[in-house]
TIMAR-846472 format. One record per residue (C-alpha): residue number from 1; residue in one letter; chain; x, y, z. Coordinates in steps of 0.5 Angstrom, whole numbers. Example, Ala and Ser with C-alpha at 12.3 -4.5 7.8 and 13.67 -1.06 7.14 Angstrom:
<sites>
<site resi="1" resn="a" chain="A" px="25" py="-9" pz="16"/>
<site resi="2" resn="s" chain="A" px="27" py="-2" pz="14"/>
</sites>
This chain:
<sites>
<site resi="1" resn="m" chain="A" px="255" py="208" pz="81"/>
<site resi="2" resn="i" chain="A" px="256" py="205" pz="88"/>
<site resi="3" resn="l" chain="A" px="249" py="204" pz="91"/>
<site resi="4" resn="i" chain="A" px="249" py="202" pz="98"/>
<site resi="5" resn="s" chain="A" px="242" py="200" pz="102"/>
<site resi="6" resn="d" chain="A" px="245" py="200" pz="109"/>
<site resi="7" resn="f" chain="A" px="246" py="207" pz="112"/>
<site resi="8" resn="s" chain="A" px="251" py="204" pz="117"/>
<site resi="9" resn="e" chain="A" px="255" py="202" pz="112"/>
<site resi="10" resn="f" chain="A" px="254" py="209" pz="108"/>
<site resi="11" resn="i" chain="A" px="256" py="213" pz="114"/>
<site resi="12" resn="r" chain="A" px="262" py="209" pz="115"/>
<site resi="13" resn="q" chain="A" px="265" py="209" pz="108"/>
<site resi="14" resn="i" chain="A" px="264" py="216" pz="107"/>
<site resi="15" resn="g" chain="A" px="266" py="218" pz="114"/>
<site resi="16" resn="l" chain="A" px="259" py="222" pz="116"/>
<site resi="17" resn="v" chain="A" px="260" py="227" pz="121"/>
<site resi="18" resn="a" chain="A" px="253" py="225" pz="124"/>
<site resi="19" resn="h" chain="A" px="252" py="228" pz="131"/>
<site resi="20" resn="i" chain="A" px="252" py="234" pz="134"/>
<site resi="21" resn="d" chain="A" px="258" py="233" pz="139"/>
<site resi="22" resn="d" chain="A" px="263" py="231" pz="133"/>
<site resi="23" resn="f" chain="A" px="262" py="239" pz="131"/>
<site resi="24" resn="e" chain="A" px="265" py="241" pz="137"/>
<site resi="25" resn="h" chain="A" px="272" py="243" pz="134"/>
<site resi="26" resn="l" chain="A" px="270" py="244" pz="127"/>
<site resi="27" resn="n" chain="A" px="267" py="252" pz="128"/>
<site resi="28" resn="i" chain="A" px="261" py="250" pz="125"/>
<site resi="29" resn="r" chain="A" px="254" py="248" pz="128"/>
<site resi="30" resn="p" chain="A" px="249" py="244" pz="124"/>
<site resi="31" resn="c" chain="A" px="241" py="246" pz="124"/>
<site resi="32" resn="t" chain="A" px="240" py="239" pz="128"/>
<site resi="33" resn="l" chain="A" px="243" py="235" pz="133"/>
<site resi="34" resn="l" chain="A" px="244" py="229" pz="128"/>
<site resi="35" resn="g" chain="A" px="249" py="234" pz="124"/>
<site resi="36" resn="s" chain="A" px="244" py="237" pz="118"/>
<site resi="37" resn="f" chain="A" px="244" py="243" pz="115"/>
<site resi="38" resn="e" chain="A" px="238" py="247" pz="111"/>
<site resi="39" resn="e" chain="A" px="239" py="250" pz="104"/>
<site resi="40" resn="h" chain="A" px="240" py="257" pz="107"/>
<site resi="41" resn="r" chain="A" px="247" py="254" pz="110"/>
<site resi="42" resn="v" chain="A" px="249" py="252" pz="103"/>
<site resi="43" resn="p" chain="A" px="254" py="258" pz="102"/>
<site resi="44" resn="e" chain="A" px="257" py="257" pz="109"/>
<site resi="45" resn="l" chain="A" px="258" py="249" pz="108"/>
<site resi="46" resn="l" chain="A" px="261" py="251" pz="101"/>
<site resi="47" resn="d" chain="A" px="266" py="256" pz="104"/>
<site resi="48" resn="f" chain="A" px="267" py="251" pz="110"/>
<site resi="49" resn="c" chain="A" px="269" py="245" pz="105"/>
<site resi="50" resn="l" chain="A" px="274" py="250" pz="101"/>
<site resi="51" resn="k" chain="A" px="278" py="252" pz="108"/>
<site resi="52" resn="n" chain="A" px="278" py="245" pz="110"/>
<site resi="53" resn="p" chain="A" px="279" py="240" pz="104"/>
<site resi="54" resn="r" chain="A" px="279" py="234" pz="108"/>
<site resi="55" resn="f" chain="A" px="271" py="235" pz="109"/>
<site resi="56" resn="h" chain="A" px="266" py="234" pz="103"/>
<site resi="57" resn="i" chain="A" px="258" py="236" pz="103"/>
<site resi="58" resn="v" chain="A" px="253" py="230" pz="103"/>
<site resi="59" resn="s" chain="A" px="246" py="232" pz="100"/>
<site resi="60" resn="h" chain="A" px="240" py="228" pz="102"/>
<site resi="61" resn="l" chain="A" px="235" py="228" pz="96"/>
<site resi="62" resn="e" chain="A" px="228" py="225" pz="96"/>
<site resi="63" resn="n" chain="A" px="229" py="218" pz="96"/>
<site resi="64" resn="s" chain="A" px="237" py="218" pz="97"/>
<site resi="65" resn="d" chain="A" px="243" py="221" pz="100"/>
<site resi="66" resn="v" chain="A" px="249" py="222" pz="95"/>
<site resi="67" resn="n" chain="A" px="256" py="223" pz="97"/>
<site resi="68" resn="r" chain="A" px="257" py="230" pz="93"/>
<site resi="69" resn="f" chain="A" px="253" py="237" pz="93"/>
<site resi="70" resn="d" chain="A" px="247" py="237" pz="89"/>
<site resi="71" resn="g" chain="A" px="243" py="243" pz="89"/>
<site resi="72" resn="k" chain="A" px="236" py="240" pz="89"/>
<site resi="73" resn="g" chain="A" px="238" py="237" pz="96"/>
<site resi="74" resn="l" chain="A" px="233" py="237" pz="102"/>
<site resi="75" resn="f" chain="A" px="238" py="238" pz="107"/>
<site resi="76" resn="y" chain="A" px="246" py="237" pz="107"/>
<site resi="77" resn="r" chain="A" px="251" py="234" pz="112"/>
<site resi="78" resn="i" chain="A" px="259" py="234" pz="112"/>
<site resi="79" resn="a" chain="A" px="263" py="228" pz="111"/>
<site resi="80" resn="s" chain="A" px="271" py="227" pz="112"/>
<site resi="81" resn="g" chain="A" px="272" py="220" pz="109"/>
<site resi="82" resn="d" chain="A" px="271" py="217" pz="102"/>
<site resi="83" resn="k" chain="A" px="270" py="223" pz="97"/>
<site resi="84" resn="n" chain="A" px="267" py="218" pz="91"/>
<site resi="85" resn="p" chain="A" px="261" py="222" pz="88"/>
<site resi="86" resn="n" chain="A" px="258" py="216" pz="86"/>
<site resi="87" resn="i" chain="A" px="257" py="213" pz="92"/>
<site resi="88" resn="i" chain="A" px="249" py="213" pz="94"/>
<site resi="89" resn="y" chain="A" px="245" py="211" pz="99"/>
<site resi="90" resn="s" chain="A" px="238" py="208" pz="98"/>
<site resi="91" resn="p" chain="A" px="234" py="204" pz="102"/>
<site resi="92" resn="k" chain="A" px="230" py="201" pz="97"/>
<site resi="93" resn="l" chain="A" px="236" py="198" pz="93"/>
<site resi="94" resn="k" chain="A" px="240" py="192" pz="94"/>
<site resi="95" resn="s" chain="A" px="246" py="192" pz="97"/>
<site resi="96" resn="g" chain="A" px="252" py="192" pz="93"/>
<site resi="97" resn="f" chain="A" px="249" py="194" pz="87"/>
<site resi="98" resn="h" chain="A" px="253" py="197" pz="81"/>
<site resi="99" resn="l" chain="A" px="252" py="200" pz="75"/>
</sites>
């Protein structure tokens, strides 16, 4: 597991699509201006990522963000960078901590 406590570093590493303007050419519209998708949009996100394999789903859980799809997510985002499913953002942990 790679735990990151700096959200800017997490965004950079996974290539998070984080702003509404970044979706202009993707033919998918998020629920919020910051690029979040609610649970009811999961089938659409899965289909989008299947058709666009350079993208993957990032799940926001109660105390962290995980660089993979997790059905327990509170909301979801897409990213186009490092797809390592072991990358986790948690502001409560020290940066660079590895298990």
